[in-house]
C-alpha positions as CSV (number, residue, x, y, z in Angstrom):
1,M,98.9,40.8,66.7
2,E,95.9,43.0,65.8
3,V,93.0,43.3,68.4
4,I,89.9,45.2,68.8
5,L,89.4,47.1,72.3
6,R,86.2,46.7,74.0
7,Q,87.3,49.3,76.8
8,S,89.5,52.0,77.5
9,V,93.3,50.8,78.0
10,D,95.8,53.6,79.2
11,K,98.5,54.2,76.7
12,L,96.7,52.0,74.1
13,G,93.3,53.2,73.0
14,H,90.0,53.4,73.2
15,P,86.7,51.0,72.5
16,G,86.5,50.2,68.9
17,D,90.1,50.9,68.1
18,V,92.1,48.3,66.3
19,V,95.3,48.4,67.6
20,T,98.7,46.3,67.4
21,V,100.2,44.6,70.4
22,S,102.6,41.9,71.3
23,P,101.0,38.1,71.1
24,G,101.8,37.7,74.6
25,F,100.2,40.6,76.0
26,A,96.8,40.0,74.1
27,R,97.0,36.2,74.6
28,N,97.6,36.6,78.7
29,Y,95.9,39.8,79.5
30,L,93.7,41.4,76.9
31,L,91.7,38.5,75.6
32,P,91.1,36.6,78.9
33,R,89.7,39.5,80.9
34,G,87.5,40.6,78.0
35,V,89.3,43.9,77.4
36,A,89.5,43.0,73.9
37,Y,88.9,40.4,71.0
38,P,90.8,39.3,67.9
39,A,90.4,41.5,64.7
40,T,89.4,39.0,62.5
41,P,87.3,40.0,59.5
42,G,84.2,39.0,61.2
43,N,85.1,40.8,64.3
44,L,86.0,43.9,62.2
45,K,82.4,43.8,60.8
46,R,80.8,43.3,64.0
47,I,82.6,46.3,65.6
48,S,81.4,48.9,63.0
49,Q,77.9,47.8,64.4
50,E,78.7,47.8,67.7
51,K,80.6,51.2,67.4
52,A,77.5,53.3,68.6
53,R,76.8,51.1,71.4
54,L,80.2,51.1,72.6
55,D,80.6,54.7,72.6
56,A,77.3,55.0,74.5
57,A,78.7,52.8,77.2
58,E,82.2,54.8,77.2
59,A,80.0,57.8,78.0
60,S,78.2,56.7,80.5
61,R,81.2,54.9,82.3
62,R,83.0,58.3,82.0
63,A,80.2,60.3,83.1
64,S,79.8,58.2,86.3
65,A,83.8,58.5,86.9
66,E,83.3,62.3,86.6
67,E,80.4,62.4,89.0
68,L,82.4,60.2,91.6
69,A,85.6,62.4,91.0
70,S,83.8,65.4,91.9
71,K,83.0,63.7,95.4
72,F,86.7,63.0,95.7
73,D,87.6,66.8,95.7
74,E,86.6,67.2,99.3
75,V,88.2,63.9,100.5
76,S,91.4,63.6,102.6
77,V,93.0,60.7,104.4
78,T,95.0,60.9,107.6
79,F,97.6,58.4,108.7
80,A,99.1,58.6,112.3
81,A,102.6,56.7,112.0
82,R,105.5,56.4,114.4
83,V,108.5,58.2,113.1
84,G,112.4,58.2,113.6
85,E,114.9,60.7,113.2
86,E,114.3,63.4,110.4
87,G,110.6,62.5,109.7
88,K,111.0,59.2,108.1
89,L,108.5,56.5,109.0
90,F,109.1,53.1,110.5
91,G,107.3,51.4,107.5
92,S,105.4,53.1,104.8
93,V,101.9,54.2,103.8
94,T,100.9,52.2,100.6
95,A,98.0,52.3,98.0
96,A,96.4,49.2,100.1
97,D,96.4,51.4,102.9
98,I,95.1,54.3,101.1
99,A,92.1,51.9,99.8
100,Q,91.3,50.5,103.0
101,Q,91.1,54.4,104.5
102,L,88.8,55.1,101.7
103,E,86.6,52.2,101.9
104,A,86.0,53.3,105.7
105,Q,84.9,56.5,104.4
106,G,82.3,54.9,102.0
107,F,84.3,55.2,98.5
108,H,85.1,51.5,96.9
109,V,88.4,52.0,95.4
110,E,90.7,49.2,94.4
111,R,94.2,49.6,95.3
112,R,95.5,49.4,91.5
113,M,93.3,52.2,91.1
114,I,95.2,54.5,93.1
115,D,98.2,55.9,91.1
116,L,101.0,55.7,94.1
117,H,104.4,55.1,92.3
118,E,106.2,54.1,95.3
119,P,105.2,54.1,99.2
120,I,105.2,57.2,101.2
121,K,107.9,57.0,103.7
122,A,108.0,60.6,105.1
123,L,105.8,62.8,107.0
124,G,103.8,65.6,105.0
125,V,100.9,66.1,102.9
126,Y,100.7,64.1,99.6
127,R,98.4,64.6,96.6
128,V,97.6,61.1,95.2
129,P,95.8,60.8,91.8
130,I,93.1,57.9,91.3
131,R,92.2,56.5,88.1
132,L,88.7,56.2,88.1
133,H,88.6,56.3,84.1
134,A,91.5,56.8,81.3
135,D,90.6,60.3,80.9
136,V,89.4,61.0,84.8
137,K,91.9,61.3,87.6
138,P,90.8,63.0,90.6
139,E,93.5,63.7,93.3
140,I,93.1,63.2,97.2
141,K,95.0,64.6,100.1
142,V,97.0,62.0,102.1
143,W,98.1,63.5,105.5
144,V,100.7,61.4,107.0
145,I,101.1,62.9,110.8
146,K,103.2,62.2,113.5
147,Q,101.6,59.6,116.1
């Protein structure tokens, strides 16, 4: 199924791109969330008129993401956790925990924006990327120390 993207989607495309996706992905994710709309002849004509507006909106989103990314350069988050033998944690530090700590520091970041592939289960210093925009991914330091 062909759709026209209204927002950037990782590994798929940028606003205004006509991409082919599976019907289920379009029907269940892209279309209900307003991320894309069907590539009909009328919509293709409309997208050519909206292209300039979409480019300007994308540039402003990217600029705001880069501005926020510059603030993340000096941000670090510290977690004090109980540890067992060999420095392994009783539990783990998840993306939700990091989002909660960032919220306490005044940064509104949703947990799904934090690119933590698996929870942190050992002591140490970790660099965790945050997806603010498809092209802007600053990293924060996450310190996990012994309680």
